[in-house]
N, C-alpha and C positions, 0 to 999 in steps of 0.2 A: 504493500500500500504506500508507505512513505519511505521506502528504502530500508526499513528495519526487517530483521528476520523474526517471524512469528511462529508460534507452535501450532501444530495441527490440532484440530478438534473434530470429534466424530459428528456425523449427521444426527446420531442419536441424542447427543448433548443439545444440539441446536433445536431439535424437535421439542425438547422439554422446556425450552425457554421462550420460544416465539409465541406471540399472542394467538395466532391462527395457524397451528401446525398443519391442519387439513388443507390449507391453501398453498403451503410451501411445496415446491416441486424440487426435491433434492436430486441432484445429478450425480452421476458416477465421476466424481472428481474429489480433490482434496480441499478441505475447508480449513480456515485458520481463525484463531481468536486474536483480536487486536487489543493489546494491553495498554495502548497509549491513552492516558486519561484525558487528553485534549482532543480526542477524536470521537465523533459520533458513531463511527462504524464499530460494531462489536464482532461480527463474523464476516468473512469474505471468502470467495471461492477462487479457484484457479482461473475461472472464466471472467473474473472481475465483478461478479455479482456481490452485492453487499446486503447486510442486515444491520440496521441502525438501532440505537438505544430505544427509540420510540416504538420499535416493532417488537419489543420484548415485554413479557408479562410483569417482570419485576426489575427494579434497578440493579445495575451491575456495580458492585462496591468500588472496584478500581476506577470506574468512570466518574464516580461521584465526588471523590476527593474530600471525604468527611470522616470524622472520627466515629460517627454513628453508622457508617456504611458497613455492611457485612463483608467479612472475608472468609468465614467458615459457614458455608451454606448448609452443611449437614446438621449442624447443631445450633445454627442461628446466632453466631458470635460476631459482634462488631469489633472493629479495631480498638476502640476505647475500652470496651468491656474486657477484652483480652489483656490489654495493658494494665488494667486495674486489678485483675484476678490471676495471680500467678499459677494457680492450680489448673487453669483451663488448658494450657499447653500440654500438660501431662495427661489430662483426661482425653483430649483429642488424639494425642499420640497413641494412647492405649486402645482407644476405639478403632483407630485406623489400623493398627497392628492386628487387631482381632477381626478385621474385615467388617466392622459395624459402621460403615459409612457408605455414602452413595455419591462420592465426588464426581464420578463421570457424568451423572445426570443432574445433580443438585447444583454443582459449581458451574457457572457459565463458561469458565475456562476448560472444564472437563478434567481438571487436575486437582490433586490434593492441596489443601490450603496450608499445610505445615511450612512450606517454603516461604509463604507470605506472612508468617506469624510476626507480629510487632516485636521489635527488639527491646 
């Protein structure tokens, strides 16, 4: 999109986040998640198709740039709440290790939130 390298995201993830998944025509191509907080695009395909923030059912935390934004979608944890509660990281780590998470579908990026945990 803007010259940066982005990570792939499954069409399954996209289907769980767009407002009207029944109208989306997924194509046999690679899709990507845009992490740029200054960009309205959330997903884009190899064919240059885009899905913007206003086409999703819920806000994308990384796009909102707010301490109340979610970063852990499986357990509903905001950046601020995680920073204020030290035991949350351990909890999320344990549940993720046990396979009690749904990052691929719950997180708009399709990935685990642990890498995004507030310092």
